[in-house]
C-alpha positions in Angstrom: 3.5 -27.2 -28.7 2.9 -30.8 -29.8 0.3 -33.0 -28.2 3.0 -34.9 -26.3 4.4 -31.6 -24.9 1.0 -30.6 -23.8 0.5 -33.8 -21.7 2.4 -32.3 -18.7 2.5 -34.2 -15.4 2.2 -32.1 -12.2 5.8 -32.9 -11.4 7.6 -31.2 -14.3 11.0 -32.4 -15.4 13.8 -29.7 -15.6 13.5 -29.4 -19.4 9.7 -28.7 -19.1 10.3 -26.1 -16.4 12.9 -24.4 -18.5 10.6 -24.4 -21.6 7.6 -23.0 -19.7 9.8 -20.5 -17.9 11.1 -19.1 -21.2 7.6 -18.6 -22.4 6.6 -16.8 -19.2 9.8 -14.6 -19.2 9.3 -13.7 -22.8 5.7 -12.7 -22.0 7.0 -10.6 -19.1 9.6 -8.8 -21.2 7.1 -8.1 -24.0 4.5 -6.8 -21.4 6.9 -4.4 -19.8 8.2 -3.2 -23.2 4.7 -2.3 -24.2 3.7 -0.5 -21.0 4.6 3.0 -22.3 2.3 2.7 -25.3 -0.5 0.7 -23.6 -3.7 2.5 -22.7 -3.9 3.6 -19.1 -7.4 2.1 -19.0 -9.2 -0.1 -21.5 -12.7 -1.8 -21.1 -13.5 -2.6 -24.8 -13.1 -6.4 -24.5 -14.0 -6.7 -20.8 -17.5 -8.0 -21.3 -16.8 -10.9 -23.7 -13.6 -11.8 -21.8 -15.4 -12.0 -18.5 -17.9 -14.4 -20.0 -15.2 -16.6 -21.7 -13.0 -16.8 -18.7 -15.7 -18.2 -16.5 -15.6 -21.5 -18.4 -14.5 -24.5 -16.3 -11.1 -26.3 -16.9 -11.1 -29.3 -19.1 -10.2 -32.8 -18.1 -7.3 -32.9 -20.5 -4.2 -30.7 -20.8 -4.3 -27.3 -22.3 -1.8 -25.3 -24.4 0.4 -23.0 -22.4 0.9 -20.6 -25.2 -2.9 -20.2 -25.7 -3.5 -19.9 -22.0 -0.8 -17.3 -21.7 -2.4 -15.3 -24.5 -5.8 -15.5 -22.9 -4.2 -14.1 -19.7 -2.6 -11.3 -21.7 -6.0 -10.3 -23.1 -7.5 -10.4 -19.6 -4.7 -8.4 -18.0 -5.1 -5.7 -20.7 -8.7 -4.9 -19.6 -9.4 -2.5 -16.8 -6.9 0.0 -15.4 -3.2 -0.5 -16.0 -1.8 0.1 -12.5 1.7 -0.8 -13.7 1.9 1.7 -16.5 3.2 5.3 -16.4 -0.2 6.8 -17.2 -1.8 5.5 -14.0 -2.1 8.6 -11.7 -5.0 7.5 -9.6 -5.3 6.1 -6.1 -1.8 4.8 -5.1 0.0 3.3 -8.1 1.8 0.0 -7.6 4.5 -0.4 -10.3 4.9 -4.1 -9.8 8.7 -4.2 -9.6 9.8 -7.0 -11.9 12.7 -8.1 -9.6 10.2 -8.5 -6.7 8.0 -10.6 -9.0 11.0 -12.8 -9.8 11.7 -13.1 -6.1 8.1 -14.2 -5.6 8.6 -16.9 -8.3 11.6 -18.2 -6.4 9.9 -18.0 -3.0 6.8 -19.8 -4.2 8.8 -22.5 -5.9 10.8 -23.4 -2.9 7.5 -23.1 -1.0 8.9 -22.9 2.6 6.6 -22.4 5.6 7.7 -19.4 7.6 5.0 -19.3 10.2 7.4 -20.8 12.7 11.1 -20.2 12.6 12.2 -23.9 13.1 10.8 -24.9 9.7 12.9 -22.4 7.7 15.3 -20.6 10.1 17.5 -19.0 7.4 14.6 -17.7 5.4 12.9 -16.4 8.6 16.2 -14.7 9.4 16.2 -13.1 6.0 12.7 -11.7 6.5 13.5 -10.7 10.1 16.6 -8.8 8.9 14.5 -6.7 6.5 12.0 -5.9 9.3 14.8 -4.9 11.6 16.2 -2.6 9.0 12.9 -0.9 8.5 12.4 -0.5 12.2 15.8 1.2 12.3 15.0 3.5 9.4 11.8 4.6 11.2 13.7 5.4 14.4 12.2 2.6 16.5 14.3 1.4 19.4 16.5 -1.8 19.5 14.3 -4.8 20.0 11.5 -3.5 17.8 10.1 -5.9 15.2 7.0 -6.9 13.3 5.9 -8.9 10.3 5.3 -8.8 6.6 1.6 -8.8 5.9 -0.6 -8.8 2.8 -1.3 -5.1 3.3 -2.1 -2.2 5.6 -5.6 -3.6 6.5 -4.3 -6.8 8.1 -1.5 -4.9 9.8 -3.9 -2.4 11.2 -6.1 -5.2 12.7 -3.0 -6.7 14.4 -1.9 -3.3 15.7 -5.4 -2.7 17.1 -5.4 -6.1 18.8 -1.9 -5.3 20.3 -3.1 -2.0 21.6 -6.1 -3.6 23.2 -3.9 -6.3 24.7 -1.7 -3.6 26.2 -4.4 -1.2 27.4 -7.8 -2.9 27.3 -10.9 -2.0 25.3 -11.7 1.7 25.0 -12.2 4.5 22.5 -10.3 5.1 19.3 -9.5 8.6 17.9 -9.3 9.2 14.1 -10.3 12.0 11.7 -12.7 11.9 8.8 -9.6 11.5 6.6 -8.3 8.4 8.4 -8.5 5.3 6.2 -11.6 3.2 6.7 -9.5 0.1 7.5 -9.3 1.4 11.1 -13.1 1.3 11.5 -13.1 -2.1 9.7 -10.5 -3.5 12.1 -12.4 -2.2 15.1 -15.6 -3.9 13.8 -13.8 -7.2 13.2 -12.3 -6.9 16.7 -15.8 -6.6 18.1 -15.7 -2.9 19.1 -19.0 -1.0 18.6 -19.1 1.9 16.2 -19.6 4.4 18.9 -16.1 3.6 20.3 -14.6 5.4 17.2 -14.4 9.1 17.9 -13.9 11.5 14.9 -11.5 14.3 15.8 -12.0 17.5 13.8 -9.4 18.3 11.1 -7.8 21.7 10.5 -8.3 23.7 7.4 -5.2 22.0 5.9 -6.8 18.6 6.5 -4.7 17.5 9.5 -5.9 16.1 12.8 -6.5 19.0 15.2 -4.3 18.2 18.2 -6.0 20.5 20.7 -9.4 19.1 19.7 -8.1 15.6 20.1 -6.8 16.4 23.6 -10.1 17.9 24.6 -12.1 14.9 23.3 -9.8 12.5 25.2 -10.3 14.5 28.4 -14.1 14.7 27.9 -14.3 11.0 27.3 -12.3 10.2 30.4 -14.6 12.5 32.5 -17.6 10.6 31.1 -16.2 7.3 32.3 -14.8 6.1 29.0 -11.3 4.6 28.5 -9.3 6.2 25.6 -6.8 3.7 24.4 -5.8 4.2 20.7 -4.8 7.4 18.8 -4.4 7.0 15.1 -2.2 9.4 13.0 -1.8 9.2 9.3 1.4 9.7 7.3 -0.2 10.4 4.0 -4.0 10.3 3.9 -5.6 8.5 1.0 -7.7 11.4 -0.2 -5.0 14.1 -0.1 -1.7 12.6 0.9 -1.6 14.9 3.9 0.6 14.0 6.9 -0.9 14.6 10.4 1.3 16.4 13.0 2.9 13.2 14.2 5.3 14.6 16.8 2.5 16.4 18.5 0.2 13.4 18.4 2.9 11.2 19.7 3.5 13.5 22.6 -0.3 13.6 23.3 -0.5 9.8 23.3 2.5 9.5 25.6 1.0 12.1 28.0 -2.4 10.5 28.1 -1.2 6.9 28.2 -2.6 5.9 24.7 -1.2 3.6 22.1 -0.1 5.7 19.2 -0.6 4.0 15.8 0.6 5.6 12.6 -0.9 4.6 9.3 2.0 5.2 6.9 0.6 2.8 4.3 1.2 5.4 1.5 3.7 7.7 3.0 6.0 5.3 4.7 8.3 4.6 1.8 9.3 8.3 1.7 11.1 7.7 5.0 14.0 6.6 2.8 14.4 10.2 1.5 15.6 13.3 3.4 12.5 15.3 2.6 10.3 12.4 3.6 12.0 12.0 6.9 11.4 15.7 7.6 7.7 15.5 6.7 7.2 12.3 8.8 9.0 13.7 11.8 7.6 12.2 15.0 6.8 8.8 13.4 9.5 7.4 15.6 7.3 8.0 18.7 4.7 5.5 17.4 3.9 2.2 19.2 3.0 0.7 15.8 3.4 1.7 12.2 1.8 0.2 9.1 3.3 0.8 5.7 2.6 -0.7 2.2 5.7 -1.4 0.1 3.3 -2.1 -2.7 2.6 1.7 -2.7 5.6 3.9 -2.2 8.3 1.2 -2.6 6.8 0.0 -6.0 6.4 -3.7 -5.0 3.6 -6.0 -6.2 0.2 -5.8 -4.5 -0.1 -7.8 -1.4 3.0 -6.5 0.4 2.5 -4.8 3.7 4.6 -4.2 6.8 3.6 -3.9 10.5 6.3 -2.5 12.7 5.9 -2.4 16.5 7.9 -0.9 19.3 7.4 -4.0 21.5 6.9 -7.3 19.7 6.1 -9.0 23.0 2.7 -7.2 23.0 2.1 -8.3 19.5 2.9 -11.9 20.5 0.6 -11.7 23.5 -2.3 -10.6 21.4 -1.9 -13.3 18.7 -0.1 -16.4 20.1 -1.8 -19.7 20.3 -0.8 -23.3 20.8 -1.8 -26.8 19.9 -0.7 -30.4 20.7 0.2 -30.9 17.0 2.9 -28.2 17.5 4.7 -30.0 20.3 7.6 -30.9 18.0 8.4 -27.2 17.4 10.7 -25.2 19.7 12.1 -21.6 19.7 15.0 -21.0 17.3 17.4 -18.6 18.9 16.1 -15.1 18.8 14.1 -15.6 15.5 10.4 -14.8 15.7 7.6 -17.2 14.9 5.6 -15.0 12.6 2.5 -17.1 13.0 2.3 -15.9 16.6 2.7 -12.2 15.7 -0.3 -11.8 13.3 -3.7 -13.2 12.4 -2.3 -15.6 9.8 -1.0 -19.0 10.8 -0.4 -20.3 7.3 1.7 -17.7 5.5 4.0 -17.9 2.5 7.6 -16.7 2.6 7.1 -13.0 1.9 10.5 -11.7 2.8 12.3 -12.4 -0.5 10.1 -9.9 -2.4 11.6 -7.2 -0.2 15.0 -8.6 0.5 16.0 -9.3 -3.1 15.1 -5.9 -4.7 16.6 -3.9 -1.8 19.9 -5.9 -2.0 19.9 -6.1 -5.8 19.1 -2.5 -6.7 20.4 -0.9 -3.5 18.5 1.5 -1.2 19.7 4.6 -3.1 17.9 3.5 -6.2 14.6 3.6 -4.3 15.5 7.0 -2.8 16.2 8.5 -6.2 12.9 7.3 -7.6 11.0 8.8 -4.6 12.9 12.1 -4.8 12.0 12.3 -8.5 8.3 11.8 -7.7 8.4 14.5 -5.0 10.0 16.9 -7.6 7.5 16.1 -10.3 4.6 16.6 -7.9 5.8 20.0 -6.7 6.3 21.1 -10.3 2.8 19.9 -11.4 1.2 21.5 -8.4 2.9 24.8 -9.2 1.8 24.8 -12.8 -1.8 23.9 -12.0 -2.0 26.6 -9.3 -0.8 29.2 -11.8 -3.8 28.4 -14.2 -6.7 30.6 -13.2 -9.2 28.0 -14.4 -8.3 25.7 -11.5 -8.8 25.7 -7.8 -5.8 24.1 -6.1 -6.4 24.7 -2.4 -3.7 22.5 -0.7 0.0 22.3 -1.0 1.0 18.6 -1.4 2.9 17.0 1.5 4.0 14.1 -0.7 2.8 13.2 -4.2 -0.9 13.8 -4.3 -2.4 16.9 -6.0 -6.0 17.8 -5.6 -7.6 20.3 -8.1 -10.8 21.2 -9.7 -12.3 23.5 -12.3 -14.2 26.5 -10.9 -17.8 25.6 -11.1 -20.1 22.8 -10.2 -19.3 19.2 -9.1 -21.1 18.0 -12.3 -18.8 20.0 -14.4 -15.8 18.5 -12.7 -17.2 15.0 -13.1 -17.4 15.6 -16.8 -13.9 17.1 -16.7 -12.5 13.9 -15.1 -14.3 11.7 -17.6 -12.9 13.6 -20.5 -9.3 13.3 -19.1 -9.7 9.5 -18.6 -11.3 9.0 -22.0 -8.0 9.8 -23.6 -6.7 6.5 -22.2 -3.2 8.0 -21.9 -3.7 8.9 -18.3 -6.0 7.7 -15.6 -7.0 10.0 -12.6 -9.3 9.4 -9.7 -11.4 11.7 -7.5 -12.3 12.4 -3.9 -14.7 14.5 -1.9 -13.4 17.1 0.6 -15.9 19.2 2.7 -18.7 18.0 0.4 -16.9 19.2 -2.8 -15.7 17.0 -5.7 -12.0 17.2 -6.5 -9.9 15.5 -9.1 -7.0 13.6 -7.5 -3.7 13.0 -9.2 -1.0 10.8 -7.6 2.6 10.6 -9.0 4.0 7.4 -7.6 4.9 4.8 -10.3 8.6 4.4 -10.9 7.8 4.2 -14.6 6.2 7.7 -14.5 8.6 10.4 -15.5 8.5 14.1 -16.6 7.5 13.2 -20.2 4.2 11.5 -19.0 3.5 14.3 -16.5 3.9 16.9 -19.3 1.5 14.9 -21.5 -0.9 14.6 -18.5 -0.8 18.4 -18.0 -1.6 18.9 -21.7 -4.5 16.6 -21.5 -5.8 18.3 -18.4 -5.5 21.8 -20.1 -7.2 20.6 -23.3 -10.1 19.0 -21.3 -10.4 22.2 -19.2 -10.7 24.3 -22.4 -13.4 22.1 -23.8 -15.3 22.2 -20.5 -15.2 26.0 -19.9 -16.2 27.0 -23.5 
């Protein structure tokens, strides 16, 4: 770019927008093209880059091409969560059409905290939420909001439960995501209000134990109010017995919350609906489309059976809002969650679902279930490995026979190849390698390569 081109005003003219946009889209296309061959993890330039990138901006204009290249270098360091070799935690593929939707949404920059300021866009977002409620079997009139992720949704669900039933005790297992405990702390509930229900040998909440603890707490003068089931735990991907927990919550008068942050997307598939049976009994459901629907990070959903309770827990008012009034049956999202200022998040869901069609997501999820089942079978057939649990969804836990230290070395050897990246967890005090198949760019060829890497590293470790 010339010096004149670099002197960009904040209010760009259409030709400058088009020119910068072409640079950005070319970068995007090149980045995606190289994902298959890019390392799954890379830290070689992380230290010098972190130093260089802390420098303050200059008073004069910079060069967009040079700045974009610096961003490319920075994004290449760390773990490549968008690539096919990322098999750790819960991959987020970063669907490009969702990113384009976000570009559009952020450019029009409409405020959607209240419906009156952008009624058609709020209707678009509300329509997606209503569709999700229907897919989860919630009754007519159910609703919710798009959040930044499961943690914020969990906090709002807890506040709604407390609004409906008052303060009391919460029931989780050791495998429940820590965002529940964090939400309780933020809401001002003491740690002793969180009761840890024993898990069964297959890592699910033990329903009889939960019932016994609820009864004992009542007898001791406590007030049970929130039962949390998980549709896909973070450590193992295990689904709690949701139908039984829903019945227990109904019988005992508790709010039933389901953390489906990981597993919720599988509700679009036939097998997923079978494994999540009972989720329709929930009072609130959290799911993260940035996990099992492949969207960019920062995309969560909170669905609730009764949005009026959500409104009662969050709504506020001020004199400066006196010009705003209800808009038909459209919700004011700012009164349903903890955020008042919120961007228009609905397009990153609406556009990919309408553009690709729901069946495209279902096909990808079914493929991941198939790949996981095959990988589990082949690992379980290898006598060098312990593979104790059948996967409910797409997480496989395994380890070499031997010490935890041996398995830590084993994991490090696998990740050192930079072709795949796995994580680990601890179950019953023992170290397990954890492999999650969830990226829409991960297919049979990369899983075959991963299995070869695992077997080679195992051979080196057991010699």
